[in-house]
Short mmCIF file of the C-alpha atoms (twelve columns), coordinates in Angstrom:
data_MODEL
# 
_entry.id   MODEL 
# 
loop_
_atom_site.group_PDB 
_atom_site.id 
_atom_site.type_symbol 
_atom_site.label_atom_id 
_atom_site.label_alt_id 
_atom_site.label_comp_id 
_atom_site.label_asym_id 
_atom_site.label_seq_id 
_atom_site.Cartn_x 
_atom_site.Cartn_y 
_atom_site.Cartn_z 
_atom_site.pdbx_PDB_model_num 
ATOM 1   C CA . TYR A 1   111.956 77.463  91.150  1 
ATOM 2   C CA . LEU A 2   114.568 80.093  91.964  1 
ATOM 3   C CA . ARG A 3   117.341 78.120  90.290  1 
ATOM 4   C CA . ALA A 4   115.132 77.196  87.349  1 
ATOM 5   C CA . ASN A 5   114.379 80.887  86.786  1 
ATOM 6   C CA . ILE A 6   110.587 80.509  86.788  1 
ATOM 7   C CA . PRO A 7   109.432 83.839  88.254  1 
ATOM 8   C CA . GLN A 8   105.707 83.014  88.155  1 
ATOM 9   C CA . LYS A 9   106.180 79.984  90.399  1 
ATOM 10  C CA . VAL A 10  108.560 81.791  92.754  1 
ATOM 11  C CA . ILE A 11  106.055 84.612  93.221  1 
ATOM 12  C CA . ILE A 12  103.181 82.198  93.816  1 
ATOM 13  C CA . CYS A 13  105.255 80.458  96.496  1 
ATOM 14  C CA . PHE A 14  105.998 83.793  98.156  1 
ATOM 15  C CA . ALA A 15  102.278 84.645  98.106  1 
ATOM 16  C CA . GLU A 16  101.300 81.291  99.605  1 
ATOM 17  C CA . THR A 17  103.747 81.812  102.463 1 
ATOM 18  C CA . ASN A 18  102.656 85.446  103.027 1 
ATOM 19  C CA . GLN A 19  106.072 86.865  102.068 1 
ATOM 20  C CA . PHE A 20  104.625 89.839  100.204 1 
ATOM 21  C CA . GLN A 21  107.640 92.114  100.529 1 
ATOM 22  C CA . LYS A 22  109.735 89.428  98.844  1 
ATOM 23  C CA . ILE A 23  107.284 89.340  95.917  1 
ATOM 24  C CA . VAL A 24  107.900 93.004  95.137  1 
ATOM 25  C CA . LEU A 25  111.663 92.775  95.660  1 
ATOM 26  C CA . TYR A 26  112.028 89.594  93.597  1 
ATOM 27  C CA . ALA A 27  109.891 90.925  90.745  1 
ATOM 28  C CA . LYS A 28  112.017 94.057  90.525  1 
ATOM 29  C CA . LYS A 29  115.244 92.055  90.770  1 
ATOM 30  C CA . VAL A 30  114.421 89.736  87.867  1 
ATOM 31  C CA . ASN A 31  112.633 92.463  85.890  1 
ATOM 32  C CA . TYR A 32  109.327 90.589  85.890  1 
ATOM 33  C CA . THR A 33  105.886 92.152  86.211  1 
ATOM 34  C CA . PRO A 34  103.428 89.715  87.775  1 
ATOM 35  C CA . ASP A 35  99.666  90.097  87.586  1 
ATOM 36  C CA . TYR A 36  99.357  91.770  90.972  1 
ATOM 37  C CA . ILE A 37  95.550  91.882  90.835  1 
ATOM 38  C CA . PHE A 38  95.390  88.107  90.272  1 
ATOM 39  C CA . LEU A 39  97.785  87.579  93.183  1 
ATOM 40  C CA . LEU A 40  95.749  89.903  95.396  1 
ATOM 41  C CA . ARG A 41  92.537  88.009  94.620  1 
ATOM 42  C CA . ASN A 42  94.191  84.731  95.587  1 
ATOM 43  C CA . VAL A 43  95.598  86.168  98.813  1 
ATOM 44  C CA . MET A 44  92.197  87.671  99.705  1 
ATOM 45  C CA . ARG A 45  90.538  84.271  99.374  1 
ATOM 46  C CA . GLY A 46  92.888  82.844  101.982 1 
ATOM 47  C CA . ASN A 47  93.200  85.710  104.453 1 
ATOM 48  C CA . VAL A 48  91.545  89.110  104.178 1 
ATOM 49  C CA . GLU A 49  93.953  90.841  106.580 1 
ATOM 50  C CA . ASN A 50  96.990  89.621  104.639 1 
ATOM 51  C CA . GLY A 51  95.289  90.735  101.440 1 
ATOM 52  C CA . ALA A 52  94.689  94.207  102.834 1 
ATOM 53  C CA . SER A 53  98.339  94.423  103.848 1 
ATOM 54  C CA . PHE A 54  99.471  93.300  100.385 1 
ATOM 55  C CA . ALA A 55  97.151  95.833  98.741  1 
ATOM 56  C CA . GLY A 56  98.771  98.586  100.785 1 
ATOM 57  C CA . MET A 57  102.203 97.467  99.616  1 
ATOM 58  C CA . LEU A 58  101.128 97.623  95.998  1 
ATOM 59  C CA . VAL A 59  100.361 101.340 96.176  1 
ATOM 60  C CA . GLN A 60  103.379 102.455 98.216  1 
ATOM 61  C CA . ASP A 61  105.579 103.009 95.164  1 
ATOM 62  C CA . ASP A 62  105.146 105.901 92.767  1 
ATOM 63  C CA . PRO A 63  103.743 104.914 90.336  1 
ATOM 64  C CA . PRO A 64  101.786 102.169 92.117  1 
ATOM 65  C CA . LEU A 65  102.467 98.567  91.132  1 
ATOM 66  C CA . ALA A 66  98.747  98.031  90.562  1 
ATOM 67  C CA . ASP A 67  95.880  100.329 89.695  1 
ATOM 68  C CA . ILE A 68  94.106  101.678 92.789  1 
ATOM 69  C CA . GLU A 69  90.716  101.271 91.155  1 
ATOM 70  C CA . SER A 70  91.413  97.612  90.313  1 
ATOM 71  C CA . ILE A 71  92.463  96.959  93.905  1 
ATOM 72  C CA . THR A 72  89.297  98.669  95.121  1 
ATOM 73  C CA . ASN A 73  87.260  96.389  92.842  1 
ATOM 74  C CA . VAL A 74  88.903  93.316  94.410  1 
ATOM 75  C CA . PHE A 75  87.768  94.483  97.852  1 
ATOM 76  C CA . MET A 76  84.263  95.243  96.606  1 
ATOM 77  C CA . GLU A 77  83.928  91.864  94.828  1 
ATOM 78  C CA . GLN A 78  84.086  90.268  98.260  1 
ATOM 79  C CA . ASN A 79  81.994  92.975  99.946  1 
ATOM 80  C CA . LEU A 80  84.886  94.020  102.220 1 
ATOM 81  C CA . ILE A 81  83.731  97.580  102.772 1 
ATOM 82  C CA . PRO A 82  85.638  98.327  106.031 1 
ATOM 83  C CA . GLN A 83  88.920  97.042  104.567 1 
ATOM 84  C CA . CYS A 84  88.279  98.878  101.301 1 
ATOM 85  C CA . THR A 85  87.565  102.118 103.125 1 
ATOM 86  C CA . SER A 86  90.765  101.791 105.130 1 
ATOM 87  C CA . PHE A 87  92.756  101.009 101.987 1 
ATOM 88  C CA . LEU A 88  91.349  103.983 100.069 1 
ATOM 89  C CA . LEU A 89  91.947  106.399 102.941 1 
ATOM 90  C CA . ASP A 90  95.596  105.400 102.918 1 
ATOM 91  C CA . ALA A 91  96.013  105.169 99.128  1 
ATOM 92  C CA . LEU A 92  94.372  108.521 98.410  1 
ATOM 93  C CA . LYS A 93  96.205  110.550 101.035 1 
ATOM 94  C CA . HIS A 94  98.159  112.476 98.369  1 
ATOM 95  C CA . ASN A 95  94.934  114.121 97.152  1 
ATOM 96  C CA . LYS A 96  95.771  113.988 93.433  1 
ATOM 97  C CA . PRO A 97  93.202  115.479 91.023  1 
ATOM 98  C CA . GLU A 98  93.232  112.350 88.821  1 
ATOM 99  C CA . GLU A 99  92.023  110.310 91.817  1 
ATOM 100 C CA . GLY A 100 88.881  112.396 92.259  1 
ATOM 101 C CA . HIS A 101 86.528  109.643 91.107  1 
ATOM 102 C CA . LEU A 102 88.039  107.293 93.704  1 
ATOM 103 C CA . GLN A 103 87.604  109.905 96.431  1 
ATOM 104 C CA . THR A 104 83.943  110.157 95.436  1 
ATOM 105 C CA . ARG A 105 83.631  106.381 95.517  1 
ATOM 106 C CA . LEU A 106 85.142  106.379 99.010  1 
ATOM 107 C CA . LEU A 107 82.588  108.905 100.220 1 
ATOM 108 C CA . GLU A 108 79.764  106.826 98.727  1 
ATOM 109 C CA . MET A 109 80.809  103.850 100.860 1 
# 
């Protein structure tokens, strides 16, 4: 898939083998923007801990590669409240005013 220049397939292979850092690096290298929320949902189905790690990677950059609220919704769809709480505590550490609704949502959990 690398030689054929099919970024969707390459990224899916990286996700299946838990090589999440390579997903981000490859996507930037080939100037491709995958559907990170779709990938996260698929990873979460297989392994919640790997999914939580991948979610953290998605919000490390500024701006984040995926919307924090969308990532939070993925956690909540599967009723993963402890993992969601941990994710939000880390993702919201910059205390930005535009993230106020997410801070409120965190407190409600």
